[in-house]
C-alpha positions, 0 to 999 in steps of 0.5 A: 667262666667264673674263675676257681679259687681254691681256700689253701691259694687264699690263706698265705695272702690272709694270714699276712693281712691277720698279721697287720690286724694284730700289730694294729690292735688297739687293746691295752697291754697287760702292763697297763691293766691291773695285775692278774687281770686277762685281756677276756676279748678278742676283736672278733668284729673287726677280723670278720668285717675285715675278713669279708671285705678282703675276700670281696676285693680279691674275688673270692666272694662274688655273690655281691648280692648277700647281705653282708652284715648279716654274714658279718655277724655270723662270723662273728658269733662263730668266732666268739664260740670257736676262738676263746681267749687264751688263758693268762700264764700262771705267775709264780715266783722263782725260788732260788736253788741255795733256798732249796739246798738250805732247806733240804739241809735243815731238814735232812740234819733234823730228821736224822737227830730224831730218827736215829735215837729211835733206831738205836732203841729198836736196832741197837744202829744209829746208822740206820736212822742217821740214813732214813731220818735225813732222807725223809727229813729233807723230803718232808721239809722240801714238800712242807716249804712247796706246799707252803708257797702255793698258798700266798696268803699264808706265806706272807702270814708266815713271814711277817710272823716270823719277822715280829717273832724274831724281834720279840726274841731280842726284845726278850733278851734285853728285858731279861738282861734288864732283870738280872736274869739269864738271857738264854743264849743258846735259844735265842742264837738258834732262833735267830739263826732259823729266821734269816733260813725261814725268810730266805726260803720265802723270799720269791715274790708273790703272785699278787706282787709280781710284775704284770707279764706282757702277753703280746705273743700269746695274744697275737696268737688268738689274733691268728687263730680267729683270722684263720678261722674267719676265713674258714667260716666266711669260705664255707658261707651258704651266701659265698656263691651266687645261685646258678642262674638256671636254678629257679628256672628248675624249681619252676620246671617241676610239677607240684604235687597236686598236679602229678596226682591228678595227671595219674588219675587221668592216666589211670581212666584212659588206661581202663577204658574210662567214660568220656564223663569220667576223662572229662572230669579228671581233666578238669580236676587237673586244670583246676590243680594246674591253675591252683599251683600258679599256671595260666595260659595265655592267648589273644583274640582273633584279629588282634593286631600284632604288637612287638611286644608279644614276642616275650609270650609268642613265637611267630610262624612265618613273617608277621609284620606289626599291626597285622592281625594274628590268632592263637595257634598255641596259647602261651603257658606261664606259672607265677607270672614266668614263661614256662612255654611259649605259644604260637601266633599266625596271621589272619 
């Protein structure tokens, strides 16, 4: 009797095998590829081949007559559809807490300075403007900077423009000093103080400049998921188990529909008391339908010498020695070359 195997018993050993496949993965790591490029494939074919070979070795694939190349291709196609590669983690720079603190403080101060005069004119009270303006200014400043950081190209432009404008302020002050004009120290000092603030907020690394992130753990997890799916697909494959020994014979024992119709007609002629001619016609039609369905009757001529090879088609009545003359007592019945019912031979 064939040993019964359960999928849940096979999973732990196959997962251990899958870990070895993941460790031996020849694909390059992310730090060996261009920045931002995802590993877009998994070793689907190798996983499918290893799964089928492992199942055959462990006795979980008893049907050795299966077309294993086709089975591997079917498993691989299923893996490509059911186990996509996990998207790479989004790379972004980390903003220091001090940068956000300075941004909020500056926004709060500007908001308070702008809103407090308005509340003094409307309500004759500056405290309302200081409170509302500070909160609103801090929110708008932090939200604006965070929205700016989500656009790497715009961040690069702002950083470059800020650095260039600070240099322009210095050069403009020197030029005014040479011409004997007012230096505008107040505005220059304020701008030069704002430049470090802007640069400190926008200092985080851009996604394009960030060092590539190794995704070994994520890739191994993808391979583990693919291995589990490969085992499930292979285990449920219709060719894993060999066909039962009696399946083909059961098919030959099933009467074809034309034969059943002819039998029904013969039975109706007998029941209604049909004439001998009607019954003969129904019998001829039944025999014709049987022959069209592959049925044949085998017999031997009277006096034929018995040979041991006849035992495949006929049973013997009594003891018959090889070479003895025999006659057909009952014809053997075959279908498509396969014996359906043995005949019987007797000595002459």
